Steps between C-alpha positions, in 0.01 A plus 500: 500500500201279441286355777652159425854637534422668831333186633805291404720742694266487799492121507877479530454601865214261568698311765563825687129589501412154627742522794443865590124521452554782252389546143466757224439871556406741222624843594632799314438771411138405468431144376142586403632731230579171322176339607464240225853377560444500877177299472662248269812459714306470825266240351795295375661521844182366660496214248842411644363530855721799585402753767441839337509856632433834334639831621289780354408862563137397434434839341300339222150394409371205700455290186877509448560351846208262459669330206792383712299397810466130403879469466625706797568360848618825661464870427738773618357852467632836625311755700695822526239721665132484593420864422410519128614863464835435667540184293438695180744770612789256548427243227299688236198269544215459744499187717127430457535232233788336691301478823195370317707230332655400832153455646397286204814286522429442869144397415638216285680341796834502315782578747617862489807679629453876512838671473565851625815679382574714807614838366610789726275802463233297318374221723768424761280596794287291738166648394545432128623146558217438749245623244637255242500210746144580610376506139661165418378337820143627474478413130631149568252462786210583267631247247514236775124464485559311175847357564568415865878510472542843338658666806743211539609525134532880497820668612660843506866557414680828576789569264748777589577756231844468338686697234602213275315654204718811506760365256228389258350849495839663445589258218177602325566870553199531730469694823486272805273694733555261790876558513482684834277249677649273764419134557279463811688360798438152636347661809257701286400193300439299817290780648288512184468121499366514854250771399371273222492185713188592696259365240552124522705460183847369439717815467861475393774752438832496326 
């Protein structure tokens, strides 16, 4: 589809955005893998006065994020673990670039929701979640010297692991290594939310 075709589709729901306070979210996959398209679509959305959000892994060069800054009202970025070695072990990549980009996004004053997929055996423990919350809070506090409302526009969202991807893996003939993991209980998620709530941020869980 062209940018124009996507925008036409988006505008069909304009009345819903106006009544709900919502807008357009670029997600994926990774929207920055189609950066030129993303920049063009976001800029067209802003021309139409639509609220825009981008959900990204932020494992990219800063200049790639910088291109979409003028057209993005909200970022959603994952943190899976604070320890770079553990992060590399479970994802194949270090988290250093991700954390650096999060700090730079916060320094712009653009609202940010940090999302944590809570995965048993990986990060579903109070210490790991507390470490993530502390990093986000302290980084937002430093950014507040330039933008007074950074803490108030920064939030943390805890997302419980689920096995919905299992069928996709099987249909592709791939091994689904998370097949034996269980979804964290509501009690576990609430306990982790409370652990993360000590740092003055809005912390939500699903």
